[in-house]
BAMI-584979 format. One line per field, with one value per residue (C-alpha): x, y, z negated; chain. Coordinates in pm, 1 decimal, m for minus. Layout:
<pts>
px = X/... $
py = Y/... $
pz = Z/... $
c = A/... $
</pts>
This chain:
<pts>
px = m107.6/19.0/274.5/518.4/486.7/262.7/505.7/444.6/640.0/922.5/1009.8/785.9/916.3/1077.6/1356.1/1501.1/1402.7/1674.3/1429.8/1161.7/899.6/760.6/439.3/407.5/79.1/154.7/0.5/m9.3/195.5/113.0/69.7/m83.2/m222.4/m348.0/m346.7/0.6/m150.8/m284.4/57.0/183.0/m124.1/m124.7/237.6/179.1/m131.7/53.5/347.7/125.5/132.0/510.7/682.8/928.4/1176.1/1375.4/1495.7/1792.4/1924.5/1818.8/1687.1/1392.9/1491.5/1220.5/1413.2/1625.9/1310.7/1077.2/871.8/601.3/548.0/254.4/178.6/359.0/31.4/m92.5/161.4/101.7/m195.6/m410.1/m382.9/m2.6/18.0/m180.0/3.3/229.9/596.4/733.2/621.1/538.2/910.5/994.5/779.9/962.8/1306.3/1226.5/1106.4/1397.2/1647.4/1515.1/1529.9/1889.3/1981.9/1842.4/2082.6/1807.3/1746.8/1446.6/1231.4/997.3/686.1/537.7/342.8/489.4/859.6/868.9/913.0/1261.2/1473.1/1358.0/1469.2/1798.0/1847.5/1808.1/2050.2/2306.2/2314.7/2442.7/2641.7/2859.1/2986.0/2635.9/2530.2/2195.9/2113.0/1795.7/1613.7/1357.5/1217.5/1239.7/1535.8/1329.3/1579.6/1344.2/1411.9/1041.2/730.7/376.5/486.6/646.3/1010.2/885.4/705.4/769.9/928.0/1193.5/1287.7/1639.0/1718.0/1650.4/1855.3/2154.1/2143.7/2213.2/2456.1/2572.3/2344.2/2364.7/2056.1/1971.8/1698.6/1627.4/1435.2/1256.0/1362.5/1281.2/1513.8/1577.5/1671.7/1908.5/2075.7/2114.3/2259.0/2517.3/2615.7/2645.2/2827.2/2545.2/2505.7/2801.5/2599.5/2282.4/2247.7/1963.1/1759.4/1846.2/2219.7/2243.0/2608.3/2759.6/2617.4/2965.9/3018.2/2706.2/2821.1/3165.2/3013.8/2855.1/3019.0/3056.4/2724.3/2422.2/2053.4/1843.5/1524.4/1317.3/1041.6/838.1/818.2/1180.8/1021.0/879.1/501.2/441.2/568.0/432.5/163.9/33.4/210.8/119.1/360.9/450.2/726.6/786.0/1118.4/1192.5/1408.3/1296.5/1279.3/1616.8/1798.0/1679.4/1781.1/2129.5/2177.8/2052.6/2270.9/2582.0/2516.0/2435.4/2754.8/2987.1/2832.2/2668.2/2298.8/2168.4/1805.3/1577.9/1235.5/987.5/758.3/497.6/293.1/m65.2/m262.7/m514.0/m816.9/m812.9/m451.5/m243.7/77.5/240.8/166.6/320.7/624.4/690.2/664.2/891.3/1159.2/1157.6/1195.7/1473.0/1666.1/1630.3/1780.3/2072.2/2150.5/2159.8/2325.5/2684.6 $
py = m3473.4/m3115.0/m3014.5/m2733.4/m2654.6/m2860.0/m3150.3/m3521.5/m3833.5/m3914.3/m3549.2/m3534.3/m3853.8/m3808.0/m4060.4/m3881.2/m3519.0/m3261.5/m3029.4/m3111.0/m2843.3/m2825.5/m2622.0/m2479.0/m2281.4/m2163.0/m1834.3/m1767.4/m1455.0/m1220.3/m869.6/m664.4/m805.3/m1164.2/m1446.3/m1601.7/m1945.2/m1927.2/m1846.9/m2198.6/m2301.9/m1971.4/m2021.6/m2380.7/m2284.2/m2002.0/m2229.4/m2447.9/m2166.2/m2123.3/m2250.2/m2531.9/m2374.0/m2080.1/m1827.5/m1702.4/m2050.0/m2207.9/m2527.4/m2687.8/m2654.9/m2897.2/m3188.7/m3201.2/m3315.4/m3124.2/m3313.6/m3151.4/m3307.0/m3289.3/m2969.1/m2970.0/m2924.7/m3250.4/m3449.7/m3279.1/m3304.8/m2994.4/m2891.4/m2917.2/m2721.7/m2434.5/m2409.1/m2109.2/m2123.3/m2272.0/m2629.4/m2666.3/m2634.3/m2995.9/m3105.7/m2863.9/m2969.1/m3335.8/m3292.2/m3070.3/m3302.6/m3601.0/m3413.4/m3311.3/m3664.1/m3783.6/m3541.9/m3319.0/m2944.8/m2838.2/m2549.3/m2433.6/m2230.7/m2010.2/m1918.9/m1664.4/m1601.2/m1767.3/m2104.3/m2020.6/m2076.5/m2439.0/m2515.6/m2336.8/m2544.2/m2865.1/m2741.6/m2643.3/m3002.1/m3116.5/m2811.8/m2686.5/m2385.8/m2260.7/m1899.6/m1748.1/m1488.6/m1298.8/m1097.2/m889.9/m545.0/m597.2/m682.9/m929.8/m891.7/m842.6/m1078.2/m1096.4/m949.9/m946.6/m1188.4/m1447.2/m1523.5/m1719.5/m1430.2/m1360.5/m1035.3/m1241.1/m1480.4/m1352.9/m1305.8/m1677.8/m1754.0/m1564.1/m1796.9/m2078.5/m1933.1/m1604.9/m1418.3/m1146.9/m927.0/m758.5/m520.2/m404.7/m79.6/m111.1/m187.4/m78.7/115.2/m199.3/m389.1/m111.3/m115.6/m494.1/m477.8/m218.0/m379.6/m729.1/m616.6/m746.5/m395.2/m461.9/m742.5/m538.9/m400.0/m152.4/m128.9/233.5/170.9/m176.4/m256.0/m443.8/m793.3/m946.9/m762.3/m927.7/m1271.0/m1223.7/m1204.9/m1549.0/m1879.9/m2164.0/m2329.0/m2099.2/m2118.3/m1843.8/m1700.6/m1472.4/m1267.3/m1141.1/m794.0/m747.5/m648.0/m303.1/m315.1/m215.3/m565.1/m766.1/m583.2/m918.6/m930.4/m852.6/m565.1/m396.7/m136.1/121.1/143.7/m224.2/m412.4/m485.2/m822.7/m805.6/m676.3/m984.4/m1211.1/m1056.3/m1135.3/m1491.5/m1551.7/m1436.1/m1656.0/m1959.2/m1905.4/m1852.0/m2063.0/m2397.6/m2326.8/m2607.0/m2494.7/m2195.4/m2065.0/m1805.7/m1666.9/m1404.8/m1407.8/m1311.2/m1364.7/m1100.7/m1240.6/m1150.2/m1026.4/m1311.5/m1135.0/m1147.9/m1521.3/m1582.6/m1366.5/m1566.6/m1893.0/m1758.8/m1651.6/m2003.2/m2159.8/m1918.6/m1996.3/m2368.5/m2299.5/m2098.8/m2367.1/m2645.0/m2439.2/m2456.6 $
pz = 955.7/956.6/1218.5/1282.0/1653.1/1875.9/1890.6/1859.3/1760.4/1767.8/1700.5/1392.2/1230.1/889.9/945.6/1246.8/1168.1/1102.6/922.6/668.2/613.6/258.8/214.3/m137.6/m161.3/m513.6/m630.7/m1003.2/m1082.4/m792.9/m927.5/m644.1/m320.3/m330.8/m77.5/m73.9/m134.5/221.3/365.3/445.0/642.3/831.2/933.0/1040.5/1239.5/1415.4/1494.7/1711.7/1967.2/1983.0/2296.2/2224.0/2465.1/2331.3/2589.2/2387.3/2304.0/2634.8/2479.9/2306.1/1940.9/1829.3/1979.3/1663.4/1480.4/1249.2/993.4/778.4/438.6/200.0/13.8/m319.3/m504.5/m351.3/m552.2/m886.6/m1122.1/m1076.0/m1440.7/m1434.0/m1110.2/m1260.3/m1589.9/m1647.8/m1743.3/m1423.5/m1489.6/m1121.2/m1057.6/m1128.9/m836.9/m609.8/m735.8/m689.5/m332.5/m226.6/m395.9/m199.1/131.4/67.1/m40.9/292.1/466.2/600.6/572.5/363.5/486.5/211.5/295.9/23.3/m158.5/m395.0/m445.5/m787.3/m612.3/m480.8/m796.3/m819.5/m464.7/m529.1/m845.0/m645.0/m378.3/m640.8/m768.6/m429.6/m316.8/m601.1/m405.7/m327.4/m286.2/m189.8/73.9/m10.0/257.0/68.6/0.6/m374.9/m595.5/m805.7/m1089.6/m1384.1/m1671.1/m1751.1/m1589.2/m1725.3/m1996.2/m1766.6/m1692.1/m1390.1/m1219.9/m854.3/m978.2/m1161.9/m879.7/m815.6/m1185.0/m1225.2/m911.1/m1052.9/m1353.4/m1105.6/m850.6/m689.5/m450.2/m186.7/m157.1/172.6/289.8/m65.5/m104.6/m437.9/m795.4/m1148.7/m1378.1/m1584.0/m1267.7/m1161.9/m1504.2/m1491.3/m1138.9/m1241.6/m1571.1/m1419.2/m1105.0/m884.9/m743.1/m509.6/m348.2/m295.8/55.6/86.5/404.5/481.2/440.2/587.4/652.2/941.7/910.7/895.1/563.9/425.4/545.4/391.5/41.2/75.2/m10.4/240.2/150.9/165.1/82.1/243.9/98.7/320.4/162.1/456.8/302.2/412.7/742.4/789.5/722.5/1084.6/1171.8/877.4/678.1/550.5/216.0/m142.7/m203.4/128.7/117.6/394.0/571.7/621.8/869.0/1221.7/1393.1/1566.7/1256.8/1069.4/1357.3/1366.3/997.2/1035.6/1341.4/1158.6/856.7/1072.9/1273.0/975.9/697.8/624.1/567.8/346.3/322.3/341.6/255.1/382.4/114.8/26.1/346.5/255.3/575.6/682.2/861.4/1229.0/1220.2/1360.4/1467.3/1118.8/1087.1/1427.9/1345.0/1028.0/1222.9/1496.6/1246.2/1101.9/1446.6/1544.4/1228.0/1295.7/1636.7/1501.2/1242.3/1502.6/1775.0/1653.0 $
c = A/A/A/A/A/A/A/A/A/A/A/A/A/A/A/A/A/A/A/A/A/A/A/A/A/A/A/A/A/A/A/A/A/A/A/A/A/A/A/A/A/A/A/A/A/A/A/A/A/A/A/A/A/A/A/A/A/A/A/A/A/A/A/A/A/A/A/A/A/A/A/A/A/A/A/A/A/A/A/A/A/A/A/A/A/A/A/A/A/A/A/A/A/A/A/A/A/A/A/A/A/A/A/A/A/A/A/A/A/A/A/A/A/A/A/A/A/A/A/A/A/A/A/A/A/A/A/A/A/A/A/A/A/A/A/A/A/A/A/A/A/A/A/A/A/A/A/A/A/A/A/A/A/A/A/A/A/A/A/A/A/A/A/A/A/A/A/A/A/A/A/A/A/A/A/A/A/A/A/A/A/A/A/A/A/A/A/A/A/A/A/A/A/A/A/A/A/A/A/A/A/A/A/A/A/A/A/A/A/A/A/A/A/A/A/A/A/A/A/A/A/A/A/A/A/A/A/A/A/A/A/A/A/A/A/A/A/A/A/A/A/A/A/A/A/A/A/A/A/A/A/A/A/A/A/A/A/A/A/A/A/A/A/A/A/A/A/A/A/A/A/A/A/A/A/A/A/A/A/A/A/A/A/A/A/A/A/A $
</pts>
């Protein structure tokens, strides 16, 4: 059985766990660097070396319970999982819906960013006043990319068809994305990395219930080079933590994901950083 952190029962039991980790090693629409399908296992492997005790929070966060479920692809027929057009999304929606119905917080590990809208769709069914916080280098607002409306480059365009979103750390978009953002008014909710506002201003644009999606390329490539489309000038570790702390303090975080990690053999620091961010956010959510 896979684990997040080197913890054992009862803290891994589904019935009592506060968080349920959902690995989704999906990689079909990546357009530059490859390897996101290996992201979930790399994060889980790195997490085994994280100390349960957190210095900042002065407690062992894992005591709230962290269960790791089966990979999403394990519960879908292989041919259905590989088909284009987002058909894999129903498996994601079903799993996230069940976790939320069981009053737990889903933590989805990607895999490419195209998986996010399906988790958001499931969360929206339960939380009508939902909004999404995106931490990312890219706006992901294309309506279609390389012939697919379900490309990782379209993730936030699909999210906006479900609920409002605030986009933070952005430093790359196409002309068509910029036009859409201006015409739709979304531009007021896009916070670029070089002009990052006070984090309270970002939090204020979110509704009470929030789903967070973290594309690891939000970080500067000096911190996480292990991603398919690295962009220079990203956020640093403590900037990201400050944002997450504010949202956890002010809002009700109903679920989150970390996507687009493409592990590089022999370079373990990015894998560990992704796992650490997940654990820190678990701590902030349960620290109120």
